[in-house]
Structure formats: C-alpha cells, structure tokens
C-alpha positions as CSV (number, residue, x, y, z in Angstrom):
1,M,-9.6,-27.4,-28.4
2,S,-11.0,-25.1,-25.7
3,P,-11.8,-21.5,-26.9
4,L,-9.5,-20.3,-24.2
5,L,-6.6,-21.8,-26.0
6,R,-7.3,-20.6,-29.5
7,W,-5.0,-17.8,-30.8
8,P,-7.7,-15.6,-32.2
9,L,-9.3,-15.3,-28.8
10,L,-5.9,-14.8,-27.0
11,F,-4.4,-12.2,-29.3
12,K,-6.5,-9.2,-28.2
13,P,-6.3,-9.8,-24.4
14,L,-2.6,-10.6,-24.5
15,S,-1.8,-7.5,-26.6
16,I,-3.7,-5.3,-24.2
17,F,-2.1,-7.1,-21.3
18,L,1.4,-6.5,-22.6
19,A,0.7,-2.9,-23.4
20,L,-0.5,-2.3,-19.7
21,V,2.6,-4.1,-18.4
22,V,4.8,-1.8,-20.5
23,A,2.9,1.3,-19.4
24,V,3.2,0.4,-15.7
25,L,6.9,-0.3,-16.2
26,A,7.4,3.1,-17.7
27,L,5.5,4.8,-14.8
28,S,7.5,2.9,-12.2
29,S,10.7,4.2,-13.7
30,F,10.0,7.6,-12.1
31,D,11.4,7.9,-8.7
32,Y,8.5,9.0,-6.6
33,A,8.2,9.0,-2.8
34,W,4.8,8.6,-1.1
35,T,5.7,10.5,2.0
36,D,3.1,13.2,1.4
37,W,0.2,10.7,1.2
38,R,-1.7,9.3,4.2
39,P,-0.2,5.9,5.0
40,A,-2.1,2.7,4.9
41,T,-3.4,1.4,8.3
42,C,-0.9,-1.5,8.0
43,M,2.0,0.9,8.1
44,P,4.8,0.8,9.3
45,A,5.3,-2.8,10.1
46,A,2.2,-4.9,9.3
47,C,2.0,-4.6,5.5
48,F,2.6,-8.3,4.9
49,C,6.0,-10.0,4.7
50,E,7.9,-8.3,1.8
51,N,10.4,-5.7,2.8
52,L,9.5,-2.0,2.0
53,R,11.8,-0.4,-0.5
54,P,12.3,3.2,-1.4
55,G,11.0,4.7,-4.6
56,T,7.8,4.3,-6.6
57,I,7.2,0.7,-5.9
58,R,7.6,-0.1,-2.3
59,Q,6.8,-3.9,-2.5
60,P,7.8,-5.0,-6.1
61,I,6.8,-8.7,-5.8
62,N,3.4,-8.0,-4.2
63,T,2.9,-5.2,-6.8
64,W,3.7,-7.0,-10.0
65,S,1.9,-10.2,-9.1
66,N,-1.4,-8.3,-9.3
67,F,-1.2,-8.5,-13.1
68,S,-2.5,-12.0,-12.7
69,F,-5.9,-10.4,-12.1
70,V,-5.6,-8.1,-15.1
71,L,-4.8,-11.1,-17.3
72,V,-7.7,-13.1,-16.0
73,G,-10.1,-10.2,-16.4
74,L,-9.0,-9.6,-20.0
75,L,-9.5,-13.3,-20.8
76,I,-12.9,-13.2,-19.3
77,L,-14.0,-10.2,-21.4
78,A,-12.6,-11.9,-24.6
79,L,-14.4,-15.1,-23.8
80,A,-17.6,-13.3,-23.1
81,D,-17.5,-11.4,-26.2
82,Q,-17.1,-14.6,-28.3
83,D,-19.9,-16.3,-26.3
84,F,-22.2,-13.4,-26.9
85,K,-21.6,-13.6,-30.7
86,R,-22.1,-17.3,-30.8
87,D,-25.2,-17.2,-28.7
88,R,-26.8,-14.5,-30.9
89,A,-26.1,-16.7,-33.9
90,G,-27.5,-19.8,-32.1
91,G,-30.8,-18.2,-31.1
92,R,-30.8,-17.6,-27.3
93,P,-28.3,-17.6,-24.5
94,P,-27.9,-20.7,-22.3
95,N,-27.8,-18.8,-19.0
96,L,-28.1,-15.5,-17.3
97,I,-24.5,-14.4,-17.4
98,R,-24.5,-14.9,-21.2
99,S,-27.9,-13.2,-21.8
100,H,-26.4,-9.8,-22.1
101,R,-22.8,-8.3,-22.3
102,S,-23.4,-6.2,-19.2
103,Y,-23.1,-9.2,-16.8
104,P,-19.7,-10.6,-17.9
105,R,-18.4,-7.0,-18.5
106,V,-19.1,-6.1,-14.9
107,Y,-17.5,-9.3,-13.8
108,G,-14.4,-9.0,-16.0
109,L,-13.9,-5.3,-15.2
110,A,-14.2,-6.0,-11.5
111,V,-11.5,-8.6,-11.7
112,I,-9.2,-6.2,-13.6
113,A,-10.1,-3.5,-11.1
114,I,-8.8,-5.8,-8.3
115,G,-5.5,-6.1,-10.1
116,F,-4.9,-2.4,-10.5
117,G,-6.4,-1.5,-7.0
118,S,-4.1,-4.0,-5.3
119,L,-1.2,-3.0,-7.5
120,F,-1.5,0.6,-6.5
121,Y,-1.8,-0.4,-2.9
122,H,1.3,-2.4,-2.8
123,A,3.2,0.1,-4.8
124,S,2.3,3.0,-2.6
125,L,1.2,1.5,0.8
126,T,-1.1,4.6,1.1
127,F,-4.6,4.9,2.5
128,V,-5.9,5.8,-1.0
129,G,-4.3,2.5,-2.2
130,Q,-5.8,0.5,0.7
131,W,-9.3,2.0,-0.2
132,L,-8.8,1.1,-3.9
133,D,-7.6,-2.4,-3.0
134,V,-10.5,-3.3,-0.8
135,A,-13.1,-1.4,-2.8
136,S,-12.2,-3.3,-5.9
137,M,-12.6,-6.6,-4.0
138,Y,-16.1,-5.5,-3.0
139,L,-16.9,-5.1,-6.6
140,L,-16.4,-8.8,-7.2
141,G,-18.0,-9.8,-3.9
142,T,-21.1,-7.7,-4.5
143,F,-21.4,-9.1,-8.0
144,M,-21.5,-12.6,-6.6
145,V,-24.2,-11.8,-4.1
146,L,-26.4,-9.8,-6.6
147,Y,-25.9,-12.2,-9.5
148,N,-26.9,-15.2,-7.3
149,L,-29.9,-13.4,-6.1
150,A,-30.8,-12.6,-9.8
151,R,-30.4,-16.4,-10.6
152,L,-32.8,-17.1,-7.7
153,R,-35.3,-14.4,-8.5
154,P,-34.7,-12.6,-11.9
155,I,-34.5,-8.8,-12.0
156,G,-34.0,-6.4,-14.9
157,R,-30.5,-5.4,-15.9
158,R,-31.1,-1.7,-14.9
159,A,-32.2,-2.8,-11.4
160,F,-29.1,-5.1,-11.2
161,V,-26.8,-2.2,-12.1
162,G,-28.6,0.2,-9.8
163,R,-28.3,-2.1,-6.8
164,Y,-24.7,-2.9,-7.6
165,L,-23.7,0.8,-7.7
166,L,-25.7,1.5,-4.5
167,F,-24.2,-1.6,-2.7
168,N,-20.6,-0.6,-3.6
169,G,-21.2,3.1,-2.8
170,V,-22.2,2.1,0.8
171,L,-19.3,-0.3,1.2
172,G,-16.9,2.3,-0.2
173,F,-18.1,4.8,2.4
174,S,-17.6,2.2,5.1
175,L,-13.9,1.9,4.0
176,V,-13.4,5.5,4.9
177,Q,-15.4,5.5,8.2
178,W,-14.6,2.1,9.5
179,P,-11.5,0.7,7.7
180,E,-10.9,-1.8,10.4
181,L,-14.1,-3.7,9.3
182,R,-12.9,-4.1,5.7
183,R,-11.8,-7.8,5.9
184,Y,-14.9,-8.9,7.9
185,L,-17.2,-7.2,5.4
186,F,-15.5,-8.9,2.5
187,F,-15.6,-12.3,4.2
188,G,-19.3,-11.7,4.9
189,L,-19.9,-11.1,1.2
190,M,-18.3,-14.4,0.4
191,V,-20.3,-16.2,3.0
192,V,-23.6,-14.7,1.8
193,A,-22.8,-15.5,-1.8
194,L,-22.1,-19.1,-1.0
195,V,-25.2,-19.4,1.2
196,I,-27.3,-18.1,-1.8
197,E,-25.5,-20.6,-4.1
198,A,-26.5,-23.5,-1.8
199,I,-30.2,-22.2,-1.8
200,I,-30.1,-22.1,-5.6
201,H,-28.9,-25.7,-5.8
202,R,-31.5,-26.9,-3.3
203,R,-34.5,-25.0,-4.9
204,L,-33.7,-24.9,-8.6
205,R,-31.4,-27.9,-9.0
206,P,-29.5,-26.1,-11.9
207,R,-27.7,-28.1,-14.6
208,I,-24.2,-26.6,-14.1
209,K,-20.7,-27.9,-13.9
210,T,-20.0,-27.9,-10.3
211,A,-16.3,-29.0,-10.8
212,W,-15.5,-25.4,-11.6
213,I,-16.8,-24.0,-8.3
214,F,-15.1,-26.8,-6.3
215,A,-11.8,-25.9,-8.0
216,A,-12.4,-22.2,-7.3
217,L,-13.1,-23.0,-3.7
218,L,-10.0,-25.1,-3.4
219,S,-7.9,-22.3,-5.0
220,M,-9.4,-19.8,-2.6
221,S,-9.0,-21.9,0.5
222,L,-5.3,-22.5,-0.3
223,A,-4.9,-18.8,-1.0
224,W,-6.5,-17.9,2.4
225,I,-4.1,-20.3,4.2
226,I,-1.1,-18.7,2.5
227,W,-2.5,-15.2,3.2
228,V,-2.8,-15.9,7.0
229,L,0.7,-17.5,7.1
230,D,2.2,-14.6,5.3
231,L,0.5,-12.0,7.4
232,N,1.5,-13.7,10.7
233,G,5.0,-14.4,9.6
234,G,4.7,-18.2,9.2
235,L,6.0,-18.1,5.6
236,C,7.9,-14.9,5.9
237,V,11.3,-14.3,4.1
238,P,11.2,-10.5,3.5
239,Q,13.9,-10.4,0.8
240,S,12.7,-13.5,-1.1
241,L,11.5,-13.3,-4.7
242,L,8.7,-15.8,-3.7
243,Q,6.2,-13.9,-1.4
244,G,3.2,-15.6,0.1
245,H,1.0,-12.6,-0.5
246,A,2.0,-12.7,-4.2
247,V,1.0,-16.4,-4.3
248,W,-2.3,-15.3,-2.7
249,H,-2.8,-12.8,-5.7
250,G,-2.2,-15.6,-8.2
251,L,-4.5,-18.1,-6.6
252,T,-7.4,-15.7,-6.0
253,A,-7.1,-14.5,-9.6
254,L,-7.4,-18.2,-10.6
255,A,-10.4,-18.6,-8.4
256,A,-12.1,-15.6,-10.0
257,G,-11.5,-17.1,-13.4
258,L,-12.8,-20.6,-12.4
259,L,-15.9,-18.9,-10.8
260,Y,-16.7,-17.2,-14.1
261,L,-16.4,-20.5,-15.9
262,Y,-18.8,-22.0,-13.3
263,Y,-21.4,-19.3,-13.9
264,R,-20.8,-19.6,-17.7
265,S,-21.4,-23.4,-17.6
266,E,-25.0,-23.1,-16.3
267,D,-27.6,-24.6,-18.7
268,Q,-30.7,-22.6,-17.7
269,P,-31.9,-20.6,-20.7
270,V,-33.4,-17.1,-20.2
271,T,-36.4,-16.2,-22.1
272,E,-36.2,-12.4,-21.7
273,Y,-33.0,-10.4,-21.8
C-alpha cells in the first residue's frame, strides 16, 4: 500500500487540517465588512463568477475550496518527514528534494500559503488579499525555477534560501507597484520552470517517473481552461454551488501535489547535503 494511504501518515495532517477548518469556521462566524479596506483591482464586477455576498466571506465557494491546497501541503509535509526518516536509516537520500528537510518544507509550506492567501483574497476581495493570493503563488513558482536550477547546477541550501527570499521579495514589491503584471509574471515563472526541466532531461537524462509531471500538466491545463471560462463568463452561474474558479483551486492543488511526487521520484543520489 502506498505510504500516502496509510493511517499513521494521514493522522497528523488530517488532524491539523480539521483543526484549521474549525478555526476558520469560527472566525467566519463574526460579521465583518471589508468596506474600510482598499478593494482588489477586480472590484466591483470582475472578481470571477461567484456572486458577492455581504459579511465576512464574500465568495464562500471560492473561499472554502482553497482548503484543497492546505490539505495537499500538509500531506506533502507528512510524506517528506517520513521520507527523511527512512532515507537516514537507509544511508543516503535518492534525490535533491529528499536530501534535507528544508526543500520539501519550503515546497509544502508554499502550497499551504497558496491556500490561505487565496482564501483571504476571496473572503475579503481586498487589495491585501490580492497581494497575499498572488505572492503565495510566486512562492511555488520561484521554488520550481530555483529547484530546477539546483538540479542542473547544485548550490548550497543557504544560497538556495537566500535566492528564494530575494526573488520573492522582488516579486512581492512588483505586486504593489505593478499589480496588472501579476498574471504575466506568474505565467512567466511556469514557462521558465518548464524550459529548465526540458534542459535537465536533455542534458542529464534523469531517472524519474515522468508520468507524475504529465499528470500535473494535464491537471494544470484543464484548470487553466476552466479559469479562463469562469473569468470570461463561459461557465458562469453566479448562485451555483459549483463554481469554475473553485474547480480551478482543486485542480491546481492536485497539480502541486503531483509535481511534488514527480520531484520525489527522481533517482539521482546526492553525495553532499
């Protein structure tokens, strides 16, 4: 049976997940208006399909669907912890992302951050929420770029973390100065990460389970199609419990999980870590 399906692995992340859901439910019970906050640039009529509601959570379906990222991120952290313990017992890790806990922790926490950043955005539809939403997406995109570069030309963990913080600091600043560029920059990160991935396969020919990345790309491609249709009104039923943007959240969370399994499957031992 896959480690992902074993109860000892699932107990801790599921317990934390349920506790976080209960905490957000408790917070959402307070009646809070966001009128004193600077509105998101999509306001008042371009914040995806779901109707805006009064109160603490302005788009409930688009808000709660973000817990898919939180669950995936928690499962990644749990799996990484188990991998690290097994690798230490076995002698040496089979690849870079399992060479030290910092790599999977950054990845898993980035996925969780996407969940809470997007959750706050759709609950509040404020500019602060918009910044948190996109900045958290950058956390994952920059990891993909820098991790692929590290696979191509190894660097120390401290150098990786330093570049990661600097990269995201610059992108976070751009969200304040030029918010209209946010989607283009994120798309650019994805393209760069894929180009480097192609270079890795051409130069290094790694032993890795490519089925995981193809599944991630399929999930992401379907998510993008639904995202565009939802944004442009092609799949828009404002009062429906099934929102296209919520489906986007679920599919992109799935893609993030599949991508981690892809990185994890690489069989290219590291000699120094």
